[in-house]
C-alpha positions in Angstrom: -35.0 -12.8 -9.2 -32.5 -11.6 -6.6 -29.0 -13.0 -6.8 -28.0 -15.2 -3.9 -24.6 -14.1 -2.6 -22.5 -16.8 -1.0 -20.1 -15.4 1.6 -16.9 -17.1 2.5 -17.5 -16.9 6.3 -20.5 -16.5 8.6 -21.0 -12.9 9.8 -20.8 -12.4 13.5 -24.3 -12.6 15.1 -26.3 -9.4 15.1 -29.7 -11.1 16.1 -30.9 -14.0 18.2 -31.7 -15.8 14.9 -28.0 -15.6 14.0 -27.1 -17.1 17.3 -29.7 -19.9 16.9 -28.3 -20.6 13.4 -24.9 -21.3 15.1 -26.5 -23.3 17.8 -25.6 -20.8 20.5 -27.8 -20.0 23.5 -25.5 -17.4 25.0 -22.6 -15.2 23.8 -19.4 -14.9 25.7 -18.7 -11.3 24.5 -20.8 -8.6 22.9 -19.1 -5.7 21.1 -21.2 -2.5 20.9 -20.1 -0.1 18.1 -21.4 3.2 16.7 -20.3 2.2 13.2 -22.2 0.1 10.7 -21.0 -3.5 10.7 -18.5 -3.8 7.9 -16.7 -7.2 8.1 -13.3 -5.7 7.3 -10.1 -5.3 9.3 -10.1 -1.5 8.8 -13.1 -1.3 11.2 -11.5 -1.4 14.6 -14.4 -2.8 16.8 -15.0 -5.5 14.1 -11.3 -6.4 14.1 -11.4 -6.9 17.8 -14.5 -9.0 17.5 -13.0 -11.2 14.9 -9.8 -11.5 16.9 -11.7 -12.7 19.9 -13.7 -15.1 17.8 -10.5 -16.4 16.3 -9.3 -17.1 19.9 -12.3 -19.3 20.5 -14.9 -17.0 22.0 -18.5 -16.7 21.0 -18.8 -13.0 19.9 -21.7 -10.9 18.7 -22.1 -7.3 17.6 -24.7 -4.7 18.4 -24.2 -2.1 15.7 -25.5 1.5 15.8 -28.2 0.7 18.4 -31.0 3.1 19.3 -29.6 4.5 22.5 -32.9 6.0 23.8 -33.6 2.9 25.9 -31.8 -0.2 27.1 -33.9 -2.6 25.0 -31.7 -2.7 21.9 -28.8 -3.6 24.2 -30.7 -6.8 25.2 -31.1 -7.9 21.6 -28.4 -10.6 21.9 -29.1 -11.5 25.5 -26.7 -11.4 28.5 -23.1 -12.0 27.6 -21.3 -14.5 29.8 -18.0 -12.4 30.1 -18.4 -8.7 29.2 -19.7 -6.0 27.0 -17.0 -4.3 24.9 -18.1 -0.7 24.1 -16.6 1.6 21.4 -17.9 4.7 19.7 -16.5 3.5 16.4 -13.5 4.3 14.2 -13.8 8.0 15.1 -14.5 10.1 18.2 -18.2 10.7 18.0 -17.9 14.4 18.4 -15.3 14.7 15.7 -17.5 12.5 13.6 -20.5 14.9 13.9 -18.9 18.4 14.1 -16.5 20.4 12.0 -13.7 22.8 13.1 -16.3 25.5 12.8 -18.6 23.5 15.2 -21.1 22.9 12.4 -22.8 19.6 11.7 -21.2 17.5 9.1 -23.3 16.6 6.1 -22.3 13.0 6.1 -21.4 10.2 8.5 -18.8 8.1 6.6 -19.4 5.1 8.8 -23.2 4.9 8.4 -25.3 3.4 5.6 -26.0 6.0 3.0 -23.8 8.4 4.9 -26.8 9.2 7.2 -26.1 11.4 10.2 -27.6 11.0 13.7 -27.0 7.3 13.7 -25.1 7.5 17.0 -25.3 9.8 20.1 -22.8 12.4 21.0 -20.1 11.0 23.4 -21.3 7.6 22.2 -19.0 5.6 24.5 -20.6 7.1 27.6 -24.1 6.6 26.4 -23.6 3.0 25.2 -21.9 2.0 28.4 -24.7 3.5 30.5 -27.3 1.6 28.4 -25.4 -1.7 28.8 -25.3 -1.1 32.5 -29.1 -0.6 32.5 -29.7 -3.7 30.4 -27.6 -6.1 32.6 -26.3 -4.4 35.8 -24.0 -7.3 36.8 -22.2 -7.7 33.4 -18.7 -6.2 33.3 -18.2 -3.3 30.8 -14.9 -2.7 29.0 -14.4 0.5 27.1 -12.2 0.6 24.0 -11.6 2.4 20.7 -10.2 5.8 19.9 -12.8 7.8 21.7 -12.2 6.1 25.0 -8.4 5.9 24.4 -8.1 9.7 23.8 -10.4 10.7 26.6 -8.9 8.5 29.3 -7.5 11.4 31.4 -9.0 14.8 32.1 -9.1 16.3 28.7 -10.0 19.5 26.9 -13.2 19.0 24.8 -13.3 21.5 21.9 -17.0 21.1 21.2 -18.1 22.1 24.7 -15.0 24.4 25.2 -14.3 23.0 28.7 -12.1 20.4 30.4 -14.0 17.2 31.0 -13.4 14.3 33.4 -11.7 11.1 32.5 -14.3 9.1 30.5 -14.5 6.3 33.0 -16.2 8.5 35.6 -19.1 9.3 33.2 -19.3 5.9 31.5 -19.3 4.0 34.8 -17.5 1.1 33.2 -15.2 -1.4 34.9 -12.2 -1.2 32.7 -10.9 1.0 29.8 -8.5 -0.4 27.2 -6.3 2.4 25.7 -4.2 2.2 22.6 -4.5 -0.7 20.2 -6.6 -3.3 22.1 -5.7 -6.8 21.0 -3.2 -7.7 23.8 -5.2 -6.2 26.7 -8.6 -7.5 25.5 -7.3 -11.0 25.0 -5.8 -11.0 28.5 -9.1 -9.7 29.9 -11.2 -12.2 28.1 -8.9 -15.1 29.0 -8.7 -14.3 32.7 -12.5 -13.7 33.0 -13.0 -17.0 31.2 -10.7 -18.7 33.8 -13.0 -17.5 36.6 -11.3 -14.2 37.7 -13.5 -11.3 38.6 -13.3 -8.0 36.7 -12.4 -6.3 40.1 -9.2 -8.5 40.2 -7.9 -7.4 36.8 -5.7 -4.6 38.0 -2.4 -5.4 36.3 -3.3 -5.7 32.6 -1.0 -3.4 30.6 -2.9 -0.9 28.4 -5.9 -0.6 30.8 -7.2 2.0 33.2 -9.7 1.7 36.1 -11.0 3.7 39.0 -9.5 3.6 42.5 -10.7 4.9 45.8 -9.4 7.8 48.0 -7.3 5.6 50.2 -5.5 3.9 47.3 -4.8 7.2 45.7 -3.4 8.7 48.9 -0.9 5.9 48.9 0.3 6.8 45.4 0.4 10.5 46.4 2.5 9.7 49.4 5.2 7.9 47.4 5.0 9.1 43.8 7.5 8.5 41.0 10.5 10.9 41.2 12.7 9.6 38.3 12.3 7.7 35.2 13.8 4.4 36.4 11.9 4.1 39.7 8.8 2.6 38.0 6.6 4.1 40.7 3.3 5.8 39.8 3.4 9.2 38.2 0.8 11.4 39.9 -0.7 13.7 37.4 -2.2 17.1 38.4 -5.7 16.5 39.5 -8.9 17.1 37.5 -9.7 20.1 39.8 -6.2 21.5 39.3 -6.3 21.3 35.5 -9.7 22.9 35.4 -8.6 25.8 37.5 -5.0 26.3 36.2 -4.0 26.1 32.5 -0.3 25.7 33.5 -1.3 22.6 35.5 -3.1 21.4 32.4 0.0 21.8 30.3 2.1 20.0 32.9 -0.4 17.1 32.9 -0.1 16.8 29.1 3.7 16.8 29.3 3.8 14.2 32.1 1.4 12.0 30.2 3.3 12.2 27.0 6.6 11.2 28.7 5.1 7.8 29.7 3.9 6.5 26.3 6.8 4.3 25.5 5.8 0.7 26.5 9.5 0.0 27.1 9.8 2.4 30.0 6.4 4.0 30.6 5.4 4.2 34.3 1.9 3.8 35.7 -0.1 7.0 36.0 -2.8 8.2 38.4 -5.1 11.2 38.4 -7.3 12.3 41.2 -10.9 13.4 40.5 -12.4 14.5 43.8 -12.4 11.6 46.3 -11.6 9.0 43.6 -9.0 8.7 40.9 -8.3 6.9 37.6 -5.3 4.6 37.5 -3.4 3.7 34.3 -1.2 0.7 33.9 1.8 1.1 31.5 1.0 0.9 27.8 0.5 -2.5 26.2 3.5 -4.0 24.5 3.4 -3.6 20.7 2.3 -6.6 18.6 4.9 -8.9 17.2 6.0 -8.5 13.6 4.9 -11.0 11.0 3.8 -14.4 12.4 5.4 -13.8 15.8 6.2 -16.6 18.1 3.0 -18.4 17.2 1.9 -19.4 20.8 -1.3 -18.4 22.5 0.4 -15.9 24.7 1.7 -13.8 21.8 -0.3 -11.6 19.5 1.2 -10.9 16.0 0.3 -8.7 13.1 -0.2 -11.6 10.7 -2.8 -13.3 12.9 -5.1 -10.2 12.7 -5.1 -10.0 8.9 -5.4 -13.8 8.5 -8.7 -13.7 10.4 -12.0 -14.7 8.6 -13.2 -11.4 7.1 -15.7 -11.3 4.3 -14.4 -7.8 3.5 -17.9 -6.4 2.8 -20.7 -4.8 4.8 -23.3 -7.0 6.5 -26.0 -8.0 4.0 -28.7 -6.3 6.1 -27.6 -2.9 4.6 -29.1 -1.7 1.3 -27.1 1.5 1.0 -23.4 1.9 0.5 -21.2 2.8 3.5 -18.8 5.6 2.4 -15.9 4.6 4.6 -16.0 1.1 3.3 -16.0 2.3 -0.3 -12.7 4.1 0.5 -10.9 1.2 2.0 -12.4 -1.9 0.4 -9.5 -2.5 -2.1 -6.7 -1.2 0.1 -4.2 -3.2 2.1 -2.6 -2.2 5.5 1.1 -3.1 5.8 1.8 -1.8 9.3 0.6 0.2 12.3 2.1 2.8 14.6 4.0 6.1 13.8 7.2 7.5 15.3 6.6 10.9 13.7 5.1 12.3 16.9 3.3 15.2 15.1 1.7 17.2 17.8 -1.7 17.6 16.1 -2.1 13.9 15.3 -3.7 11.2 17.4 -2.1 8.2 15.6 1.0 8.2 17.8 -1.2 8.5 21.0 -3.4 5.6 19.9 -1.3 3.2 17.8 2.1 3.9 19.5 5.5 4.9 18.3 6.8 1.4 17.6 6.2 0.2 14.0 4.5 -3.2 13.8 4.7 -4.7 10.4 3.1 -7.7 8.6 5.1 -10.3 6.8 5.2 -10.1 3.0 3.5 -13.5 2.9 0.6 -12.2 4.9 0.2 -9.2 2.6 0.3 -11.3 -0.5 -2.3 -13.7 1.0 -4.6 -10.7 1.5 -4.0 -9.4 -2.1 -5.0 -12.8 -3.4 -8.2 -12.8 -1.3 -9.0 -9.4 -2.7 -8.4 -10.7 -6.2 -11.2 -13.2 -5.6 -13.8 -10.5 -4.7 -16.5 -10.1 -7.4 -16.1 -6.3 -7.8 -12.3 -6.3 -7.9 -10.9 -5.1 -11.2 -7.2 -5.3 -10.6 -6.6 -2.0 -8.8 -5.3 -1.7 -5.2 -6.2 1.8 -4.0 -3.7 1.9 -1.3 -0.7 -0.1 0.1 0.3 1.6 3.4 -1.1 2.4 6.8 -0.7 5.4 9.1 2.1 6.4 6.7 3.1 5.1 3.3 6.8 4.4 4.1 7.4 3.3 7.6 7.1 -0.4 6.9 9.8 -2.4 8.8 11.5 0.8 10.0 12.6 0.6 13.6 15.3 1.5 16.1 18.7 -0.1 15.4 18.9 -1.2 19.0 16.0 -2.9 20.9 17.7 -1.8 24.2 17.9 1.8 23.1 14.3 1.8 21.9 13.1 0.5 25.3 15.0 3.2 27.2 14.3 6.1 24.8 12.0 8.9 26.1 12.0 11.1 23.0 8.6 11.8 21.6 9.7 11.7 17.9 12.3 9.7 16.0 12.4 12.3 13.2 12.2 15.7 14.9 14.1 17.9 15.1 16.1 15.6 12.8 16.1 11.9 11.9 17.6 10.0 14.9 20.9 8.4 14.2 19.6 5.2 15.8 16.7 4.9 13.4 17.0 2.3 10.6 15.6 4.1 7.5 16.2 1.3 5.0 13.3 1.3 2.5 14.5 -2.0 1.0 11.9 -4.3 2.5 9.1 -1.9 1.5 10.4 -1.6 -2.1 10.7 -5.4 -2.4 7.1 -5.8 -1.1 5.8 -3.1 -3.5 7.4 -5.0 -6.4 6.0 -8.4 -5.3 2.4 -7.0 -4.9 2.4 -5.3 -8.3 3.7 -8.5 -9.9 0.9 -10.6 -8.5 -1.3 -12.3 -11.1 -4.5 -10.2 -11.7 -3.0 -7.0 -10.3 -3.0 -4.1 -12.8 -2.3 -1.1 -10.6 -1.1 -0.6 -7.1 -1.5 3.0 -5.8 -0.1 4.6 -2.7 -2.8 6.8 -1.1 -1.3 6.9 2.4 0.7 10.1 3.1 4.4 9.8 2.2 6.8 10.8 5.0 9.1 12.8 2.7 11.9 13.4 5.2 12.4 9.6 5.2 11.7 9.1 1.5 14.4 11.6 0.5 16.9 9.2 2.1 15.9 6.5 -0.4 16.1 7.6 -4.1 15.3 4.0 -5.1 12.0 4.2 -3.2 11.1 7.5 -4.8 11.9 6.0 -8.2 9.7 2.9 -7.5 6.9 5.2 -6.2 7.0 7.5 -9.2 7.3 4.8 -11.8 4.6 2.4 -10.6 2.5 3.6 -7.7 1.1 7.1 -8.4 -2.0 7.7 -10.5 -1.0 11.2 -11.5 -1.2 12.8 -8.1 0.7 12.0 -4.9 -0.6 13.2 -1.5 2.1 14.7 0.7 1.6 16.7 3.9 4.1 19.5 4.6 1.4 21.2 6.7 3.1 24.6 6.7 6.2 26.6 5.7 6.8 28.8 8.7 9.7 27.5 10.8 8.1 28.6 14.0 4.8 26.7 13.2 6.6 23.6 11.9 8.5 23.4 15.2 5.3 23.4 17.1 3.9 20.7 14.8 7.1 18.7 15.1 7.3 18.6 11.3 10.5 18.9 9.2 11.4 22.2 7.5 9.9 23.1 4.1 13.3 22.5 2.6 12.9 18.8 3.1 9.6 18.8 1.2 11.2 20.9 -1.6 14.0 18.4 -1.9 11.5 15.6 -2.1 9.5 17.5 -4.7 12.5 17.7 -6.9 13.3 14.0 -6.5 9.7 13.0 -7.3 9.5 15.3 -10.3 12.8 13.9 -11.7 11.8 10.3 -11.1 8.4 10.9 -12.8 10.1 12.5 -15.8 12.5 9.6 -15.9 9.5 7.2 -15.9 7.9 9.2 -18.7 5.0 10.2 -16.6 3.3 13.6 -16.0 2.6 13.5 -12.2 2.1 16.1 -9.5 2.5 16.2 -5.8 -0.6 17.4 -3.9 0.5 19.1 -0.7 -1.8 19.3 2.4 -1.7 22.2 4.8 -3.3 23.1 8.2 -4.6 26.5 9.1 -5.2 27.8 12.6 -2.6 25.5 14.2 -1.1 26.6 17.5 1.8 28.9 16.9 0.4 30.1 13.6 -0.4 33.8 13.3 -1.9 35.6 10.4 1.6 36.6 9.3 2.6 32.9 9.1 -0.4 32.2 6.9 0.5 35.1 4.7 4.0 33.5 4.4 2.4 30.2 3.4 0.0 31.8 0.9 2.9 33.6 -0.8 4.8 30.3 -1.0 1.8 28.6 -2.5 1.5 31.3 -5.2 5.2 31.3 -6.0 5.1 27.5 -6.4 1.9 27.5 -8.4 -0.1 25.6 -5.8 -3.8 26.0 -5.3 -4.8 23.6 -2.5 -8.4 22.5 -2.7 -8.5 20.7 0.6 -7.3 22.6 3.6 -7.5 21.2 7.1 -8.8 23.8 9.7 -7.0 22.7 12.9 -9.4 20.7 15.2 -8.2 20.3 18.8 -8.8 16.5 19.3 -8.6 15.2 22.9 -5.3 14.6 24.5 -2.9 15.7 21.7 0.1 18.0 22.4 -1.3 20.6 20.0 -4.7 20.6 21.8 -2.8 21.3 25.1 -1.2 24.3 23.3 -4.6 25.4 22.0 -6.3 25.3 25.4 -3.5 26.4 27.8 -1.6 28.8 25.6 1.5 27.0 26.6 3.8 24.5 24.7 3.7 21.7 27.3 7.0 20.3 26.2 8.8 23.6 26.8 6.4 25.3 29.1 6.6 28.5 27.1 3.8 30.7 25.8 2.4 29.9 22.3 0.0 31.9 20.3 -3.2 30.2 19.1 -6.2 31.4 17.1 -9.1 30.7 19.5 -11.9 32.5 17.8 -13.9 30.9 14.9 -13.5 34.2 13.0 -9.7 34.2 13.0 -9.7 30.5 12.1 -11.8 31.4 9.1 -9.4 34.2 8.2 -6.4 31.9 8.4 -8.1 29.3 6.2 -9.1 32.0 3.6 -5.4 32.9 3.1 -4.7 29.4 2.0 -7.6 29.7 -0.5 -6.4 33.1 -1.8 -7.1 32.0 -5.4 -10.8 31.3 -4.7 -13.1 34.4 -5.4 -15.5 33.3 -2.7 -12.7 33.7 -0.1 -11.5 37.1 -1.3 -13.5 39.2 1.3 -12.1 37.2 4.2 -8.6 37.1 2.7 -8.6 40.9 2.3 -9.7 41.2 5.9 -6.9 38.9 7.0 -4.3 40.8 5.0 -5.4 44.1 6.5 -5.2 42.7 10.0 -1.7 41.4 9.2 -0.6 44.7 7.9 -0.1 43.4 4.4 -2.4 45.6 2.4 0.4 45.7 -0.2 -0.8 42.2 -1.2 -4.2 43.5 -2.2 -4.1 44.6 -5.8 -3.8 43.4 -9.4 0.0 43.2 -9.8 2.0 40.0 -10.1 2.9 40.0 -6.4 -0.7 40.5 -5.1 -2.6 37.7 -3.5 -6.1 39.0 -4.0 -7.6 41.8 -6.2 -9.0 44.9 -4.6 -12.7 45.2 -3.6 -15.1 46.2 -6.3 -17.7 48.9 -5.8 -20.4 46.2 -5.9 -18.6 44.1 -3.3 -18.1 47.2 -1.1 -21.8 48.0 -1.2 -22.7 44.5 -0.4 -20.3 44.4 2.5 -21.6 47.7 4.0 -25.1 46.4 3.7 -24.2 43.2 5.5 -22.3 45.2 8.2 -25.3 47.4 8.7 -27.6 44.4 9.1 -25.2 42.9 11.6 -25.2 46.1 13.7 -28.9 46.2 13.6 -29.2 42.5 14.7 -26.8 43.2 17.6 -28.8 46.2 18.8 -32.0 44.1 18.6 -30.4 41.4 20.7 
């Protein structure tokens, strides 16, 4: 006989029967998502849905619908207020394709890891189907795919510049960044009787404007940071035709991302344009003010989550298995790494939960049937930015720097790890908690400022291996990444090793690196490979740089210019050279030796091919040479045939 599982809270409706069980004839809001429905705060569209439910709205979810017709989008009927559309936790193209533009073998956000559960450019497709289903219902885009494609952007997978996503999706509004504040204001004002066409002043939203309105902005654009007029970005047509204009667009956009001083933006696309209000204000720390006008971190994580996938699924959902016993402490990142989308989407201001909220969640986890006392992560975008912030709220609001830690840690940044250390101790001392691991990446340039944090980390929160991300060793490349010099990582390594020894534990740091990043030439990858060999490191996971929409590094990759300095920057554009760079990081793997040899020859470092102690790879054997020549002959024959 099957075991009847009793859930703490009703799941959000996914069928008409679910609505009927609640006594509902019509929903206020329907959230459409490309992910499976996992009732857990780590799943962004579900977090938004539960947040709106917590504010009193009737909310349902359409999850991974068949997009080939509008019928599945009618499953829950016509929503009274709007459709909220998101591709899911990842950009749908990144979710499907690798850096080598090959199909991924697994979709982490689908039952059983099945692929093809969502369309390419899912936000656009879902929005179009919602419009077909109910033409008069407002459509609001959200999630990371919409957020990072809100302006004209380079799309790696099609290798071209695409229009701002609102033009193709034909939606009414786009929420960018973290969506709780904007979506609450949208829902509240629509509920009060305003039309979606009237919602033109919601921070953190974008919408389309006509030619006449755009001409008014072009006639009187922003000229200095304090004037608060609209910054007119180079047009879509300009950035398609001119890579320098694309780089300028990226720079101008990046300079307006601080909610304290960010100005409105507008970008022309033909005879229309997309207009962007300033970014939404960050959420309040802890419980916040507690009134309905505020949105605070604790409110989100105190919502009624079952913390499990919907019972309609019979197969595990890989992404859920990763996060189900983890706890998020904060959101945002002031690192400003040029290759990372976290800052663009979550913002530079750290927003932290209260210790009491975290402990409430830990106790809820403890009551889950499959919990055995191990928390797999206590962190967020980074492991150690909890409660860190600018020493002056006024300075923070006026600051236009893109990173608080590059080229060095800002003197106005409070780097006190004390609150985090206290929280780590409280969590591990909770009844029923046996282990509390830190899986989020440690920002080592901050950690080295707190020996007490490193000791706490090494003594109690590492299960033998600690993930750290130096990314590279070349000063030139690290400068383009906005990452600290390798010396900072080496100092942290020493501190961590000493702290582990003091704790009587044999533990290792596991560094992560990126190949093919803008600024990185083969000679830089040779330098990195030599550093790895000298330090006895054999990385098994190497990130081949993927140009994700809207990042600074993507602007470098596409335009050949550093948009922040408007100076040329080298980038490996071809898939072959990207393979060669990656092979050098995997110099120790025999399967990579042919490519590594080719890379060393191209770099003029044939001296590193040999059997001596300083060589990176052994010379080619006669068998390998014969096999290579045969392959080359076949390739030539294939080219002639084509």
